[in-house]
N, CA, C and O atoms as CSV, one atom per row, in Angstrom:
chain,resi,resn,atom,element,x,y,z
A,1,MET,N,N,154.060,-40.791,201.109
A,1,MET,CA,C,154.364,-41.891,200.222
A,1,MET,C,C,154.264,-41.383,198.790
A,1,MET,O,O,153.442,-40.520,198.481
A,2,LYS,N,N,155.096,-41.919,197.934
A,2,LYS,CA,C,155.086,-41.549,196.522
A,2,LYS,C,C,154.684,-42.755,195.693
A,2,LYS,O,O,155.217,-43.850,195.872
A,3,PHE,N,N,153.737,-42.548,194.783
A,3,PHE,CA,C,153.271,-43.601,193.888
A,3,PHE,C,C,153.676,-43.254,192.466
A,3,PHE,O,O,153.202,-42.263,191.912
A,4,ASP,N,N,154.547,-44.059,191.869
A,4,ASP,CA,C,154.861,-43.950,190.448
A,4,ASP,C,C,154.126,-45.085,189.760
A,4,ASP,O,O,154.366,-46.258,190.046
A,5,ILE,N,N,153.227,-44.730,188.851
A,5,ILE,CA,C,152.406,-45.721,188.169
A,5,ILE,C,C,152.851,-45.785,186.716
A,5,ILE,O,O,152.811,-44.785,185.999
A,6,TYR,N,N,153.274,-46.970,186.288
A,6,TYR,CA,C,153.782,-47.165,184.939
A,6,TYR,C,C,152.788,-47.973,184.120
A,6,TYR,O,O,152.226,-48.956,184.602
A,7,PHE,N,N,152.577,-47.555,182.887
A,7,PHE,CA,C,151.698,-48.255,181.955
A,7,PHE,C,C,152.524,-48.684,180.764
A,7,PHE,O,O,153.299,-47.901,180.214
A,8,ILE,N,N,152.354,-49.934,180.369
A,8,ILE,CA,C,153.053,-50.446,179.199
A,8,ILE,C,C,152.009,-50.602,178.104
A,8,ILE,O,O,151.287,-51.597,178.045
A,9,GLN,N,N,151.947,-49.615,177.256
A,9,GLN,CA,C,150.930,-49.603,176.212
A,9,GLN,C,C,151.232,-48.448,175.278
A,9,GLN,O,O,151.628,-47.373,175.730
A,10,ASN,N,N,151.053,-48.650,174.004
A,10,ASN,CA,C,151.226,-47.550,173.066
A,10,ASN,C,C,150.026,-46.607,173.095
A,10,ASN,O,O,150.180,-45.390,172.985
A,11,LYS,N,N,148.833,-47.176,173.242
A,11,LYS,CA,C,147.619,-46.369,173.262
A,11,LYS,C,C,146.631,-47.004,174.226
A,11,LYS,O,O,146.391,-48.210,174.167
A,12,LEU,N,N,146.057,-46.201,175.115
A,12,LEU,CA,C,145.062,-46.697,176.063
A,12,LEU,C,C,143.679,-46.254,175.623
A,12,LEU,O,O,143.489,-45.128,175.164
A,13,GLU,N,N,142.717,-47.150,175.768
A,13,GLU,CA,C,141.339,-46.797,175.432
A,13,GLU,C,C,140.795,-45.825,176.469
A,13,GLU,O,O,141.275,-45.784,177.602
A,14,LYS,N,N,139.788,-45.040,176.076
A,14,LYS,CA,C,139.259,-43.975,176.916
A,14,LYS,C,C,138.752,-44.494,178.259
A,14,LYS,O,O,138.994,-43.854,179.282
A,15,PHE,N,N,138.058,-45.630,178.292
A,15,PHE,CA,C,137.533,-46.125,179.560
A,15,PHE,C,C,138.658,-46.516,180.509
A,15,PHE,O,O,138.501,-46.398,181.725
A,16,TYR,N,N,139.800,-46.983,179.975
A,16,TYR,CA,C,140.949,-47.253,180.830
A,16,TYR,C,C,141.530,-45.959,181.377
A,16,TYR,O,O,141.881,-45.883,182.555
A,17,LEU,N,N,141.633,-44.951,180.538
A,17,LEU,CA,C,142.143,-43.654,180.991
A,17,LEU,C,C,141.261,-43.067,182.087
A,17,LEU,O,O,141.765,-42.508,183.061
A,18,ASP,N,N,139.941,-43.194,181.928
A,18,ASP,CA,C,139.014,-42.702,182.956
A,18,ASP,C,C,139.205,-43.446,184.272
A,18,ASP,O,O,139.205,-42.834,185.340
A,19,ALA,N,N,139.368,-44.756,184.196
A,19,ALA,CA,C,139.584,-45.562,185.403
A,19,ALA,C,C,140.911,-45.211,186.066
A,19,ALA,O,O,140.999,-45.153,187.292
A,20,ILE,N,N,141.931,-44.979,185.266
A,20,ILE,CA,C,143.241,-44.614,185.791
A,20,ILE,C,C,143.174,-43.277,186.509
A,20,ILE,O,O,143.733,-43.126,187.595
A,21,LYS,N,N,142.499,-42.315,185.916
A,21,LYS,CA,C,142.354,-40.995,186.539
A,21,LYS,C,C,141.599,-41.092,187.867
A,21,LYS,O,O,141.956,-40.413,188.830
A,22,GLU,N,N,140.571,-41.922,187.925
A,22,GLU,CA,C,139.826,-42.112,189.172
A,22,GLU,C,C,140.723,-42.735,190.235
A,22,GLU,O,O,140.709,-42.300,191.386
A,23,TYR,N,N,141.494,-43.737,189.866
A,23,TYR,CA,C,142.419,-44.388,190.785
A,23,TYR,C,C,143.463,-43.395,191.274
A,23,TYR,O,O,143.802,-43.374,192.458
A,24,GLU,N,N,143.970,-42.577,190.366
A,24,GLU,CA,C,144.953,-41.565,190.730
A,24,GLU,C,C,144.357,-40.569,191.733
A,24,GLU,O,O,145.024,-40.187,192.694
A,25,ASN,N,N,143.123,-40.155,191.515
A,25,ASN,CA,C,142.466,-39.241,192.452
A,25,ASN,C,C,142.336,-39.854,193.841
A,25,ASN,O,O,142.501,-39.158,194.843
A,26,ARG,N,N,142.049,-41.123,193.909
A,26,ARG,CA,C,141.933,-41.795,195.211
A,26,ARG,C,C,143.288,-41.907,195.911
A,26,ARG,O,O,143.374,-41.772,197.132
A,27,LEU,N,N,144.335,-42.153,195.141
A,27,LEU,CA,C,145.667,-42.292,195.723
A,27,LEU,C,C,146.237,-40.978,196.237
A,27,LEU,O,O,147.060,-40.988,197.153
A,28,THR,N,N,145.827,-39.860,195.677
A,28,THR,CA,C,146.412,-38.576,196.067
A,28,THR,C,C,146.150,-38.252,197.537
A,28,THR,O,O,146.865,-37.436,198.119
A,29,ARG,N,N,145.162,-38.863,198.136
A,29,ARG,CA,C,144.930,-38.663,199.576
A,29,ARG,C,C,146.043,-39.267,200.421
A,29,ARG,O,O,146.243,-38.861,201.566
A,30,TYR,N,N,146.766,-40.231,199.866
A,30,TYR,CA,C,147.791,-40.948,200.614
A,30,TYR,C,C,149.203,-40.550,200.239
A,30,TYR,O,O,150.152,-40.952,200.911
A,31,GLY,N,N,149.364,-39.774,199.185
A,31,GLY,CA,C,150.697,-39.344,198.778
A,31,GLY,C,C,150.690,-38.790,197.368
A,31,GLY,O,O,149.642,-38.654,196.737
A,32,LYS,N,N,151.871,-38.477,196.891
A,32,LYS,CA,C,152.038,-37.919,195.557
A,32,LYS,C,C,151.979,-39.038,194.520
A,32,LYS,O,O,152.539,-40.114,194.730
A,33,THR,N,N,151.299,-38.784,193.401
A,33,THR,CA,C,151.233,-39.772,192.330
A,33,THR,C,C,151.816,-39.195,191.048
A,33,THR,O,O,151.720,-37.996,190.784
A,34,GLN,N,N,152.418,-40.071,190.265
A,34,GLN,CA,C,152.928,-39.678,188.961
A,34,GLN,C,C,152.708,-40.834,187.997
A,34,GLN,O,O,153.060,-41.976,188.295
A,35,LEU,N,N,152.128,-40.533,186.845
A,35,LEU,CA,C,151.850,-41.543,185.830
A,35,LEU,C,C,152.924,-41.519,184.753
A,35,LEU,O,O,153.395,-40.456,184.348
A,36,HIS,N,N,153.309,-42.730,184.288
A,36,HIS,CA,C,154.331,-42.870,183.243
A,36,HIS,C,C,153.819,-43.849,182.195
A,36,HIS,O,O,153.378,-44.946,182.537
A,37,LEU,N,N,153.871,-43.468,180.935
A,37,LEU,CA,C,153.468,-44.351,179.834
A,37,LEU,C,C,154.729,-44.855,179.140
A,37,LEU,O,O,155.528,-44.068,178.631
A,38,LEU,N,N,154.899,-46.182,179.125
A,38,LEU,CA,C,156.069,-46.814,178.519
A,38,LEU,C,C,155.630,-47.657,177.330
A,38,LEU,O,O,154.472,-48.065,177.234
A,39,LYS,N,N,156.569,-47.910,176.430
A,39,LYS,CA,C,156.235,-48.673,175.228
A,39,LYS,C,C,156.463,-50.177,175.368
A,39,LYS,O,O,155.841,-50.956,174.646
A,40,ASN,N,N,157.352,-50.611,176.295
A,40,ASN,CA,C,157.602,-52.044,176.441
A,40,ASN,C,C,158.117,-52.363,177.845
A,40,ASN,O,O,158.469,-51.467,178.612
A,41,ARG,N,N,158.153,-53.649,178.162
A,41,ARG,CA,C,158.574,-54.080,179.507
A,41,ARG,C,C,160.042,-53.812,179.787
A,41,ARG,O,O,160.423,-53.636,180.944
A,42,GLU,N,N,160.869,-53.776,178.761
A,42,GLU,CA,C,162.291,-53.499,178.958
A,42,GLU,C,C,162.493,-52.098,179.540
A,42,GLU,O,O,163.363,-51.896,180.387
A,43,GLN,N,N,161.694,-51.138,179.089
A,43,GLN,CA,C,161.774,-49.790,179.646
A,43,GLN,C,C,161.380,-49.802,181.116
A,43,GLN,O,O,161.958,-49.073,181.922
A,44,LEU,N,N,160.416,-50.613,181.461
A,44,LEU,CA,C,159.954,-50.686,182.844
A,44,LEU,C,C,161.057,-51.190,183.763
A,44,LEU,O,O,161.262,-50.633,184.841
A,45,SER,N,N,161.766,-52.230,183.358
A,45,SER,CA,C,162.803,-52.789,184.222
A,45,SER,C,C,163.931,-51.795,184.477
A,45,SER,O,O,164.564,-51.849,185.531
A,46,THR,N,N,164.196,-50.892,183.541
A,46,THR,CA,C,165.234,-49.890,183.755
A,46,THR,C,C,164.759,-48.762,184.676
A,46,THR,O,O,165.582,-48.079,185.285
A,47,LYS,N,N,163.453,-48.561,184.783
A,47,LYS,CA,C,162.904,-47.472,185.601
A,47,LYS,C,C,162.749,-47.837,187.080
A,47,LYS,O,O,162.804,-46.960,187.942
A,48,LEU,N,N,162.556,-49.118,187.376
A,48,LEU,CA,C,162.251,-49.530,188.745
A,48,LEU,C,C,163.503,-49.634,189.601
A,48,LEU,O,O,164.534,-50.143,189.162
A,49,ALA,N,N,163.397,-49.146,190.821
A,49,ALA,CA,C,164.498,-49.261,191.782
A,49,ALA,C,C,164.352,-50.566,192.541
A,49,ALA,O,O,163.252,-51.107,192.645
A,50,GLY,N,N,165.451,-51.073,193.070
A,50,GLY,CA,C,165.427,-52.343,193.783
A,50,GLY,C,C,164.616,-52.316,195.065
A,50,GLY,O,O,164.125,-53.358,195.499
A,51,SER,N,N,164.462,-51.152,195.683
A,51,SER,CA,C,163.736,-51.068,196.950
A,51,SER,C,C,162.264,-50.738,196.769
A,51,SER,O,O,161.553,-50.541,197.754
A,52,SER,N,N,161.795,-50.673,195.532
A,52,SER,CA,C,160.403,-50.323,195.257
A,52,SER,C,C,159.489,-51.523,195.467
A,52,SER,O,O,159.892,-52.670,195.272
A,53,LEU,N,N,158.260,-51.243,195.865
A,53,LEU,CA,C,157.222,-52.273,195.857
A,53,LEU,C,C,156.646,-52.261,194.456
A,53,LEU,O,O,156.129,-51.242,193.998
A,54,THR,N,N,156.733,-53.386,193.778
A,54,THR,CA,C,156.284,-53.467,192.394
A,54,THR,C,C,155.026,-54.312,192.327
A,54,THR,O,O,154.994,-55.442,192.812
A,55,VAL,N,N,153.989,-53.750,191.718
A,55,VAL,CA,C,152.723,-54.450,191.542
A,55,VAL,C,C,152.381,-54.389,190.064
A,55,VAL,O,O,152.261,-53.301,189.499
A,56,LEU,N,N,152.225,-55.526,189.442
A,56,LEU,CA,C,151.860,-55.594,188.032
A,56,LEU,C,C,150.350,-55.718,187.923
A,56,LEU,O,O,149.749,-56.644,188.466
A,57,VAL,N,N,149.751,-54.781,187.221
A,57,VAL,CA,C,148.306,-54.810,186.987
A,57,VAL,C,C,148.108,-55.162,185.522
A,57,VAL,O,O,148.538,-54.431,184.631
A,58,THR,N,N,147.455,-56.284,185.285
A,58,THR,CA,C,147.283,-56.772,183.923
A,58,THR,C,C,145.951,-57.491,183.806
A,58,THR,O,O,145.368,-57.912,184.805
A,59,LEU,N,N,145.484,-57.625,182.595
A,59,LEU,CA,C,144.244,-58.351,182.354
A,59,LEU,C,C,144.480,-59.843,182.200
A,59,LEU,O,O,143.523,-60.617,182.185
A,60,ASN,N,N,145.736,-60.265,182.086
A,60,ASN,CA,C,146.037,-61.650,181.739
A,60,ASN,C,C,146.671,-62.468,182.849
A,60,ASN,O,O,146.948,-63.649,182.642
A,61,GLU,N,N,146.910,-61.898,184.002
A,61,GLU,CA,C,147.634,-62.591,185.052
A,61,GLU,C,C,146.721,-62.940,186.229
A,61,GLU,O,O,145.524,-62.655,186.207
A,62,GLN,N,N,147.303,-63.559,187.247
A,62,GLN,CA,C,146.598,-63.949,188.461
A,62,GLN,C,C,146.166,-62.710,189.248
A,62,GLN,O,O,146.874,-61.703,189.254
A,63,THR,N,N,145.020,-62.780,189.903
A,63,THR,CA,C,144.526,-61.650,190.681
A,63,THR,C,C,144.722,-61.907,192.173
A,63,THR,O,O,144.856,-63.050,192.608
A,64,ILE,N,N,144.737,-60.805,192.958
A,64,ILE,CA,C,144.755,-60.909,194.415
A,64,ILE,C,C,143.653,-60.014,194.964
A,64,ILE,O,O,143.193,-59.091,194.292
A,65,SER,N,N,143.244,-60.290,196.169
A,65,SER,CA,C,142.193,-59.501,196.799
A,65,SER,C,C,142.753,-58.174,197.306
A,65,SER,O,O,143.968,-58.011,197.425
A,66,SER,N,N,141.873,-57.238,197.600
A,66,SER,CA,C,142.278,-55.948,198.162
A,66,SER,C,C,142.979,-56.141,199.500
A,66,SER,O,O,143.942,-55.439,199.809
A,67,GLU,N,N,142.495,-57.092,200.293
A,67,GLU,CA,C,143.089,-57.350,201.594
A,67,GLU,C,C,144.529,-57.853,201.454
A,67,GLU,O,O,145.413,-57.430,202.199
A,68,SER,N,N,144.755,-58.744,200.511
A,68,SER,CA,C,146.106,-59.261,200.266
A,68,SER,C,C,147.024,-58.158,199.762
A,68,SER,O,O,148.192,-58.088,200.145
A,69,PHE,N,N,146.495,-57.305,198.911
A,69,PHE,CA,C,147.282,-56.180,198.422
A,69,PHE,C,C,147.670,-55.249,199.572
A,69,PHE,O,O,148.812,-54.797,199.652
A,70,ALA,N,N,146.717,-54.965,200.458
A,70,ALA,CA,C,147.001,-54.111,201.615
A,70,ALA,C,C,148.049,-54.751,202.528
A,70,ALA,O,O,148.917,-54.053,203.053
A,71,ASP,N,N,147.978,-56.059,202.721
A,71,ASP,CA,C,148.978,-56.744,203.526
A,71,ASP,C,C,150.371,-56.618,202.909
A,71,ASP,O,O,151.356,-56.449,203.627
A,72,ASN,N,N,150.452,-56.701,201.581
A,72,ASN,CA,C,151.749,-56.549,200.897
A,72,ASN,C,C,152.306,-55.139,201.078
A,72,ASN,O,O,153.512,-54.976,201.264
A,73,ILE,N,N,151.466,-54.141,201.027
A,73,ILE,CA,C,151.906,-52.769,201.176
A,73,ILE,C,C,152.387,-52.502,202.604
A,73,ILE,O,O,153.395,-51.825,202.805
A,74,ASN,N,N,151.674,-53.027,203.583
A,74,ASN,CA,C,151.981,-52.772,204.991
A,74,ASN,C,C,153.165,-53.579,205.529
A,74,ASN,O,O,153.690,-53.262,206.596
A,75,SER,N,N,153.582,-54.597,204.817
A,75,SER,CA,C,154.679,-55.422,205.335
A,75,SER,C,C,156.032,-54.900,204.933
A,75,SER,O,O,157.052,-55.487,205.293
């Protein structure tokens, strides 16, 4: 499995970068990971393919449990 992780931010704080690196290390057991830093959401929409599973991770939106996330990935 291939994981392309996109970030929409001009600058990330160090604690976020540390958390991202830890998450990336955990994902590498399941497949290849690649991180992408974008400046706005318009760039993101041009990068995503129609057959991709898209998960938005944000501090301002609704959350889901790990179990629900796993169900989305497996379906």
